C-alpha positions in Angstrom: 0.5 26.4 49.7 2.9 25.0 47.1 3.1 27.0 43.9 2.9 24.9 40.7 4.3 27.7 38.7 7.4 28.0 40.9 7.9 24.2 40.8 7.7 24.1 37.0 10.2 26.9 36.8 12.5 25.0 39.1 12.1 21.9 37.1 13.0 23.6 33.8 16.1 25.2 35.3 17.2 21.9 36.9 16.7 20.1 33.7 18.6 22.5 31.6 21.5 22.5 34.1 21.6 18.7 33.9 22.4 18.7 30.1 25.6 16.9 29.3 27.5 19.5 27.3 28.5 22.6 29.3 28.7 24.7 26.2 25.2 23.7 25.2 24.0 24.6 28.7 25.2 28.2 28.6 23.8 28.6 25.0 20.4 27.2 26.0 20.2 29.4 29.1 21.1 32.5 27.1 18.8 31.7 24.2 15.7 30.1 25.8 13.6 32.8 27.4 10.8 31.7 25.1 8.6 28.8 26.3 8.7 27.2 22.8 12.5 26.8 22.9 12.3 25.2 26.4 9.6 22.7 25.2 11.8 21.8 22.2 14.7 21.0 24.6 12.5 18.9 26.8 11.2 16.9 23.9 14.7 15.8 22.8 16.4 14.9 26.0 15.9 11.9 28.3 13.9 13.1 31.3 14.4 10.8 34.3 11.6 10.0 36.7 13.2 12.2 39.4 13.5 15.1 37.0 9.7 15.3 36.8 9.2 17.5 39.9 5.7 18.8 39.1 4.4 15.2 38.6 6.1 14.0 41.8 4.7 16.9 43.8 1.2 16.1 42.6 1.7 12.5 43.8 3.2 13.5 47.2 1.3 16.6 48.1 -0.5 16.0 51.4 1.3 12.7 51.9 3.8 11.8 54.7 6.8 10.4 52.8 9.7 8.1 53.2 12.5 8.2 50.7 14.7 5.2 49.7 17.7 6.9 48.3 21.5 7.1 48.0 24.1 9.3 46.3 22.6 8.7 42.9 19.2 10.1 43.9 19.7 13.5 42.3 17.7 16.1 40.4 20.2 18.3 38.5 22.8 19.3 41.0 20.5 18.7 44.0 19.7 15.6 46.0 16.1 14.4 45.6 15.5 14.9 49.4 16.6 18.5 49.2 14.5 19.1 46.1 11.3 17.7 47.6 11.8 19.6 50.9 12.1 22.8 48.9 8.7 22.0 47.4 7.2 21.7 50.8 6.8 17.9 50.6 6.6 16.3 54.1 9.5 13.9 54.4 9.6 11.9 57.7 12.3 9.3 57.0 15.2 8.4 54.7 16.0 4.8 54.1 19.5 3.8 52.9 20.5 0.6 51.0 23.8 -1.3 50.7 26.7 1.2 50.6 24.7 3.8 52.6 23.0 7.1 52.0 26.2 8.7 50.7 27.3 5.5 48.8 30.7 5.1 50.4 30.4 1.9 52.4 32.2 -1.2 51.3 30.4 -4.0 49.5 28.7 -6.2 52.2 29.6 -3.8 55.0 26.9 -3.2 57.5 25.4 0.3 57.2 24.6 2.2 60.3 21.4 4.3 60.9 21.8 7.9 61.9 20.8 11.5 61.2 21.4 13.4 57.9 23.5 16.4 59.0 22.1 18.7 56.3 18.3 18.1 56.8 18.2 16.6 60.3 16.1 13.7 58.9 16.5 10.3 60.4 18.3 7.8 58.1 17.3 4.2 58.6 19.6 1.6 57.3 18.2 -1.3 55.2 21.6 -3.0 55.1 22.2 -3.4 58.8 20.1 -5.2 61.4 17.3 -5.5 59.0 16.9 -5.4 55.2 13.1 -5.2 55.3 11.6 -2.0 56.8 9.9 -2.8 60.1 6.4 -1.7 61.0 7.8 0.8 63.5 10.1 2.2 60.8 7.2 2.8 58.5 4.9 4.2 61.2 3.1 7.3 60.1 4.1 7.1 56.4 1.5 7.1 53.6 3.9 6.9 50.7 7.5 5.6 50.1 9.5 6.9 47.2 12.2 4.6 45.7 14.8 6.4 43.6 18.1 4.6 43.2 20.3 4.0 40.1 20.6 0.3 39.2 23.0 -1.4 36.8 20.8 -4.2 35.5 22.4 -7.3 37.2 20.4 -9.7 39.4 23.1 -9.7 42.1 23.3 -5.9 42.4 21.3 -5.6 45.6 19.3 -2.4 45.1 16.5 -4.4 43.4 16.5 -6.7 46.5 16.0 -3.7 48.7 13.2 -2.6 46.4 11.6 -6.1 46.9 11.6 -5.8 50.7 10.4 -2.2 50.6 7.4 -3.2 48.4 6.6 -6.2 50.6 6.7 -4.1 53.8 4.6 -1.4 52.3 2.1 -3.8 50.9 1.6 -5.3 54.4 1.1 -1.8 55.9 -1.1 -0.5 53.0 1.5 2.1 52.1 1.9 3.3 48.5 5.2 2.9 46.7 6.3 5.4 44.0 9.3 4.4 41.9 11.1 7.2 40.1 12.5 5.3 37.1 16.1 5.6 35.7 17.7 4.0 32.6 19.4 0.6 32.9 23.0 1.0 31.4 22.9 -2.8 30.7 19.3 -2.8 29.5 20.0 -3.7 25.9 20.4 -7.5 26.5 19.2 -10.4 28.6 21.5 -13.3 29.5 22.7 -15.8 32.1 21.2 -18.7 34.1 17.9 -18.2 35.8 18.0 -18.3 39.6 16.8 -21.7 40.8 15.0 -22.9 43.9 17.4 -23.4 46.7 19.5 -20.4 45.8 17.4 -17.6 47.1 19.6 -14.9 48.7 19.9 -11.1 48.9 22.0 -11.3 45.7 19.3 -13.4 44.1 15.8 -12.6 45.3 13.9 -13.4 42.0 13.8 -16.2 39.4 15.4 -14.0 36.7 18.6 -14.3 34.7 21.8 -12.5 35.8 21.2 -9.8 33.2 17.5 -9.0 33.1 17.3 -6.1 30.7 14.8 -4.1 32.7 14.6 -0.8 34.6 13.8 -0.6 38.3 10.3 0.5 37.4 9.8 -2.5 35.2 11.2 -4.9 37.8 8.8 -3.4 40.3 5.9 -4.1 38.0 7.1 -7.7 37.6 7.5 -8.3 41.3 4.0 -7.1 41.8 2.4 -8.8 38.8 4.1 -12.2 39.4 3.2 -12.0 43.1 6.7 -12.6 44.3 6.1 -10.8 47.6 5.5 -12.8 50.7 2.1 -14.4 50.9 1.3 -13.1 47.4 0.6 -9.6 48.6 0.8 -6.8 46.1 1.6 -3.2 46.9 0.0 0.0 45.6 2.6 0.9 43.0 3.1 4.0 40.8 6.0 4.3 38.4 7.1 7.7 37.2 8.4 6.7 33.8 11.4 8.0 31.9 10.6 10.2 29.0 12.3 10.0 25.6 14.1 6.7 26.6 14.8 3.6 24.5 16.3 0.7 26.3 18.9 0.1 23.6 20.3 3.6 24.0 23.7 3.9 25.6 23.5 5.6 29.0 26.5 6.9 30.9 25.9 7.2 34.6 26.6 10.7 35.9 27.3 9.4 39.5 29.0 6.1 40.5 26.2 3.8 41.8 28.6 2.1 44.3 32.2 2.5 45.4 33.6 -0.1 43.0 31.7 0.7 39.9 33.4 4.0 39.0 33.4 4.0 35.2 31.3 3.0 32.2 33.7 0.1 31.6 33.2 -1.3 35.1 29.4 -1.1 34.8 29.6 -2.8 31.4 31.9 -5.6 32.7 30.2 -6.1 36.1 27.7 -8.8 35.1 30.5 -10.9 33.6 33.3 -10.2 36.1 31.2 -10.4 39.3 31.2 -14.2 39.1 34.9 -14.0 39.9 33.9 -12.8 43.4 33.0 -16.5 44.1 36.5 -17.7 43.2 40.1 -17.1 44.3 40.5 -14.5 41.5 40.6 -10.7 42.3 38.5 -8.3 40.2 40.7 -5.3 41.1 39.1 -4.3 44.4 41.7 -2.4 46.3 43.0 -0.7 43.1 41.8 2.3 41.1 40.4 -0.1 38.4 37.8 -2.3 40.1 35.8 -4.4 37.7 38.0 -3.3 34.8 40.7 -5.9 35.6 41.0 -9.4 37.1 44.0 -11.5 38.1 45.8 -13.8 40.6 49.4 -14.4 41.6 49.3 -17.9 40.3 48.0 -17.1 36.8 50.9 -17.5 34.4 52.5 -14.3 33.4 53.7 -15.7 30.1 50.2 -16.5 28.8 47.4 -14.0 28.0 47.5 -12.8 31.6 50.2 -10.1 31.0 48.6 -7.3 33.1 49.7 -6.9 36.7 48.3 -5.1 39.7 48.6 -5.2 43.5 45.4 -4.8 45.6 45.8 -2.6 48.6 43.3 -1.3 51.2 41.6 1.9 50.1 38.3 3.6 49.2 35.7 1.0 48.6 37.7 -2.0 49.8 39.2 -1.9 53.3 40.2 -5.6 53.1 40.7 -6.5 49.5 41.2 -10.0 48.2 44.9 -10.8 47.7 45.9 -7.8 49.7 49.5 -6.8 48.9 50.1 -9.6 46.4 51.2 -9.1 42.8 48.5 -10.4 40.5 48.8 -11.4 36.9 45.7 -11.0 34.8 43.9 -9.0 32.1 43.0 -5.3 31.7 39.6 -5.1 30.0 38.8 -1.5 30.9 40.3 0.3 27.9 38.4 -1.8 25.3 35.0 -1.5 27.1 35.3 2.2 27.7 33.8 2.7 24.3 32.3 -0.8 23.5 29.4 -2.5 25.1 28.8 -6.2 25.7 25.7 -7.9 24.4 26.1 -11.0 26.4 27.8 -12.3 29.6 31.3 -13.2 28.5 32.3 -16.5 30.1 35.6 -16.8 28.2 37.5 -14.9 30.9 36.2 -17.1 33.7 36.9 -20.3 31.7 40.4 -19.1 30.7 41.3 -18.3 34.3 40.0 -21.7 35.5 42.0 -23.5 32.9 45.2 -21.6 33.6 45.0 -21.6 37.4 47.1 -24.5 38.7 45.7 -24.8 42.2 42.8 -27.0 43.2 41.0 -24.4 45.2 39.6 -22.2 42.4 36.0 -22.5 43.8 36.4 -24.5 47.0 37.0 -21.5 49.4 33.8 -19.8 48.3 31.7 -22.5 46.6 28.3 -21.4 48.1 29.0 -17.7 47.2 29.7 -18.5 43.6 26.5 -20.6 43.4 24.5 -17.8 44.9 25.9 -15.3 42.4 25.2 -17.7 39.5 21.7 -18.5 41.0 22.5 -22.2 40.5 25.2 -24.8 41.1 25.0 -26.0 37.5 27.4 -23.3 36.2 30.2 -24.3 38.6 29.7 -28.0 37.8 29.7 -27.3 34.0 33.0 -25.4 34.4 34.7 -28.1 36.4 33.4 -30.8 34.0 35.1 -29.0 31.1 32.1 -27.8 29.1 32.7 -25.2 26.5 31.2 -21.7 26.6 28.9 -22.6 23.8 27.7 -25.8 25.6 27.1 -23.8 28.8 25.3 -21.0 27.0 23.0 -23.5 25.2 21.8 -24.8 28.6 20.4 -21.3 29.4 18.2 -21.1 26.2 15.0 -22.6 27.6 15.0 -20.5 30.8 15.8 -17.3 28.9 13.0 -17.9 26.4 10.5 -18.4 29.1 11.8 -15.3 31.1 11.6 -13.1 28.0 8.0 -14.1 27.4 7.1 -13.3 31.0 9.2 -10.1 30.9 7.2 -8.8 27.9 4.2 -8.2 30.1 6.0 -5.6 32.2 8.1 -3.7 29.7 7.5 0.1 29.6 10.2 1.1 27.1 10.2 -0.7 23.8 
């Protein structure tokens, strides 16, 4: 029989060990034998959904559980799977998204199913032969837990995996529990709304590129707007973050994917990812992905005075412009400390205007349009519209989205 006292003790220890300042950790451990001091600490710090072990155990006790997780699914120093197993929760299956259970697969690379060496649990890939869990893969489960760190961009595929998990669970009458985590880009909403005809795994929902919501809030929206197939709705429980305000800066303790390795790259990702649908490199194959961009044919004597050469390596086995000296811009240093409050189109427009070839989009036209969620942005760029003119075309859609979004916000 699980001991709630033991679980609470483990939770408090894990939480204290997860504090950001090592000196504060040792001080708090030495000086917090008293319950009042521990409570004071808990009241001041952000408490993630996954940190709330007693609450999670109450939800999962006597359930047969599947876990959708990756390398970001941690409680203190321990993986969520290990933490729940130590609390005698019955876990039958682990599901892994794009980049895999350990988060080291290249973007777009098929992820293989297998066995977790540490626990012996089967790992079922949701980024291989199927992106939606099958009936057989869900067989015997009564609850599926989703705990993955997102970065707040529509084309970041973890919320697409969430969609398919919710849909499959709704069809099989299985409950979904989302352990919520902060959105590092949650302080703003921007970009074109995904339109009809541009549905894809990088654009499952009619939302803007930057939606300003946590995974828990997105889950509520998916359910509430009946975006699942045949308008089904799943049994949903969100374990909310405590002491969190969406405008608060949040530095991710673990890289959410191989090419988002820094606060700067996460900040710049919603703006620079559009380059993935062009001939321009975003630094994959360097140690600065999504902090830089460039191309051999951008003029070195203009604003593009930073150089880099992509080479195969961690996170990019076959990088764009492999082995070619690229001229471009280094944005990482500035945005290590600063945050963006909008998608910055100036870099895309400057690169388009400076690039002398006629194939800026033509090699990956469809991919650019899927990332944008519309073909209008590409046409606006080629027609020579200014950033202000392009941005003004988003106003109506963003206003309508924000009104809908207000129904699902948890953190004001």
